[in-house]
C-alpha positions, 0 to 999 in steps of 0.5 A: 788919104786914099791915093788909089785910083778908086780913092782918087775917083771918090775924092774927085766926085766929092769935091767936084760940086764944091769946086763948081760952086766956088767957081760960079760964086766967083765968076758966074758963067755956070756953063763955062765954069762946069766945062772948066771943072771937068777939065780940072778933074781930068788933069787931077785924075791924070796927075795925082796917081803919078805925083801924089795927092796935093795937100789941099785937093779942093784948093788945087782943083779950084786953082786949076779950074780957075785957070782953065776958065779964064783961058776959055773966057779969053779965047772967046774973042780976040777983041781987046774988050773981051780980053779986058772982061776976062782979066777983070773977072780974075781975082788978084790972088787967083794964082797965088798960093794960100798960106800953109794949111789954108784954103781959099775955098769958101768955108761954107759948102757951096754944094747946097747953094749949087743945088738950089741954083740948079732948081731955079724956077725958070727951068722946067722940072725935067731940066732942073733934075737933069742939070742937078744930076749932072752938076751936083750928082756927077752923073754922065749925060748918058747915065741921066738919059738912061734914067729918064728913058730918052736918047743921049742927044736929047738929054745933052741938049736939055742940059745945055739949054738949062746951063744957058738959062741959069747963066748970070743968076746970082750964086746965093741961097734963095730966100724962104719963099723962093726956097720953099717953091724949089723944094719939091724939085730939090727933093726929087733930084736928091731922090734920083741921085740916091736911087742911082747910087743904091742901084746903078742903072748901068755898068759893072757895079750894083751899088755906087756908094759915093752917090748914095752917101752924097745924096744922104749928106745933101738931104741932111743939109736940106733938113738943117734948113727945114727941120720940120718939113715932113717931106724932107724928114721922110726922104732922109728916113727913106734913104737911111732905111734903104741904104741900111740894107746895102751890106747884104745886097750883093755876094762876094763876087758882086752878085745881086741878092734879093731882099727875101734872101738877104742875111739881115744880120748884115743890115746897118742897125744904127741906120735903121734905128735913126731911119725908123725914128725919122719916119715917126717924126715925118708922119707927125709933121702933116699929111703923109706924102710920097716920101713919108709913105715910102719910108714907112714901107721901108721901115716895115721891111727893115723891122722884119727879123725874117722875110716871112715876118714882113707885114705885107697887108700893112705894106699893101695898105701903104702902097694903096695910099701912095698910088692914090696920092702920088700916082707913079707907075714904079710905085704901082709896080711895087704895089703889084708885088705887095698885092701878090704877097697878100692876095696871090700871084695871079692878082699881082700879075693882073696889076702888072699887066695894067702897067704894060703901056706905061712901063713898056721897055723897062726891065723891071716890068718883066723882072716883076712879072717873072718873079710872080709867074715863078710864084704862080708855078708857070716856070716856062713863062717865068724863064722867058720873062727873066730873059727879056728883063736881062736883055733890057737892063744895062746893069751887069749885076742885075743882068747876071742875076736875071739870067741865073734865075732864068737858068734855074731848074724847075722845082720838083712837083709837091710830094715828089722825090727830094 
């Protein structure tokens, strides 16, 4: 095992939803259980670098969190009735060590069950997404708030209310009818977790590989339950085809490298092959929805040996279909780029201008505008837009890239020297 601070952090992120699932299965009390797990993670982060990794990290976390949870339950009230309730919640063997080499954690991965619990139908779609990103994706409340463009306090209240609503809900896989009803929310959550991993919304790292891998792993698990659902297959294909480019997305110093400048020889060809096959399968499984169409766009990008070989007319046709079937401002922003590549930058700029109100304050609006202004030859306006985008993003690598683009000298006129 990797016992460096980064390795330990990755290990804790991997086990956290499984530990939470084990505690909720055993005790209920989702809200209190999550607090206990967070405290156990803090204990582990402090102790493991000094004492070394335990033989069974997940078992250690479950035992530690169980102690924290029962302590919290006992301290809720000094009355004997509460004490007896807390004692009754504690399994007889909770604090005894399991036999060597064995874990008392359930053999099945509870993460998937936890995922469906967080998408309980009594929760609003916004609450489902927020709770799952917190409990399963491991994002902080501040990160979730930034991803949803709402204040941190608002998101904290949303998550707290969601925890209260699922308190006491049985911890088990939903039946087929209920499961299908929750699937849209589950897939949206996995999509958001992946996006946060592929391009972190804040911080010093462009790519959070642990989140991207976890989203792919969970999507594979959902596909195991629903192998013929085109939405699930399409989402998995989209993730694989997108993540395949991650080795070429940043330079030796962590700097962002845009798609058209990447060394395509670094892309993961095995992931591209699997993703492309899944796209074909997804498109044959019924009417194409948002995930299938986005996956088809990703496949066209990945199949182009050079940036100039990209089939932009086909990509534009796919985006036209996507925004018609599933209107979304970020999809329309991507369509604006495809439109510019087919009909010229001024056509793309007009499409960007139409999104001003819906994407006000989002750095990607100004970043795309800057790119298209640059292509149109309006370099002064492009520099200003790049600077605005750099000021709005909370991602350090993106901000550095945008400032670099703003500082680039204007190219000489055609036919000039050099």
